[in-house]
C-alpha positions in Angstrom: -0.2 -0.3 0.1 1.7 3.4 -0.9 -0.4 6.3 0.4 0.2 10.1 -1.0 -0.8 13.0 1.6 -2.1 15.9 -0.1 -2.8 19.0 2.2 -5.4 21.1 0.1 -4.9 24.1 2.7 -8.7 24.8 3.1 -8.8 22.3 6.2 -8.8 19.2 3.8 -6.9 16.6 3.2 -6.5 14.3 0.8 -5.3 10.8 1.1 -4.4 8.9 -2.3 -4.4 5.0 -1.7 -2.5 3.0 -4.0 -2.7 -0.8 -3.9 -4.9 -3.3 -1.7 -6.5 -2.0 2.0 -6.7 -5.3 3.4 -4.8 -6.9 7.1 -1.2 -6.5 5.8 -1.2 -2.7 4.8 -3.2 -2.1 7.7 -0.3 -0.2 9.6 0.6 2.3 6.5 -3.0 3.0 6.4 -3.4 3.6 10.4 -0.1 5.3 10.1 -1.4 8.0 7.1 -5.3 8.4 8.8 -3.3 9.5 12.5 -1.1 11.7 11.0 -3.9 13.1 9.3 -6.1 13.4 12.4 -2.9 15.3 14.1 -3.8 17.9 11.5 -7.0 18.7 12.4 -8.9 19.3 9.3 -12.2 20.1 8.8 -12.9 16.7 6.4 -10.5 14.1 4.7 -10.7 12.5 1.7 -9.5 9.2 1.1 -8.8 8.7 -2.6 -9.4 4.8 -3.5 -9.3 5.2 -7.0 -6.2 3.2 -6.9 -7.5 0.4 -4.6 -8.0 -2.8 -5.8 -9.0 -4.7 -2.6 -10.2 -3.9 0.9 -11.0 -6.9 3.1 -12.8 -6.7 6.5 -10.0 -5.1 8.0 -9.4 -2.3 5.8 -13.8 -2.0 6.3 -13.0 -2.3 10.2 -10.1 0.6 10.1 -13.0 3.0 8.3 -15.4 2.5 10.8 -12.9 3.4 13.5 -11.4 6.1 12.0 -14.8 7.7 11.3 -15.7 7.2 14.9 -12.5 8.8 15.8 -12.7 12.0 13.5 -16.5 12.4 14.4 -15.8 12.6 18.2 -14.1 15.8 17.0 -16.1 17.1 14.4 -13.8 16.3 11.8 -15.3 14.6 8.1 -14.1 11.4 6.8 -15.3 10.6 3.0 -14.3 8.5 0.6 -13.8 9.2 -3.0 -13.8 7.7 -6.2 -14.0 3.7 -5.1 -12.8 1.3 -7.8 -15.5 -1.2 -9.4 -14.6 -4.4 -6.6 -14.1 -1.9 -4.3 -17.6 -0.3 -4.1 -18.9 -3.7 -4.3 -17.3 -4.6 -1.3 -18.3 -1.2 0.5 -22.2 -1.0 -0.9 -22.6 -4.8 0.4 -20.8 -3.8 4.3 -23.3 -1.0 4.1 -20.4 1.3 4.8 -21.9 4.1 3.3 -24.6 4.3 6.2 -21.5 5.9 8.1 -19.1 7.1 5.8 -19.9 8.8 2.7 -18.9 7.6 -0.7 -18.6 10.2 -3.7 -18.2 9.3 -7.1 -14.8 11.8 -7.4 -12.9 13.8 -5.4 -14.3 16.9 -6.3 -17.9 15.5 -5.0 -15.9 14.4 -1.9 -14.9 18.0 -1.1 -18.5 19.6 -1.7 -19.7 17.0 1.4 -21.2 19.3 4.1 -18.4 19.8 6.8 -20.0 19.7 10.5 -20.0 22.3 12.5 -16.9 23.1 15.3 
């Protein structure tokens, strides 16, 4: 798993993931989200356009991260998931908890909760 962090300077951080979001990659995933959390952003967009696979460990990390961010009035959004990943996210009903958008631009337009 390769993760690129892009601070857009407007309270938004984009984390671009490349590879598999699975048990083996959980440490890199957690480090990237923890580093983003420390910057106290309003919005963190997880760009999943280049994620080829996600397993239950990846789904669990998303859920835990969503809870952690929500407790501090930060928003976590999944953007542009690949078709196989989108199918798994939908089967897991992840969209009930974490918004799933078709693009980074659409994710950037999601409502940000007040601080």
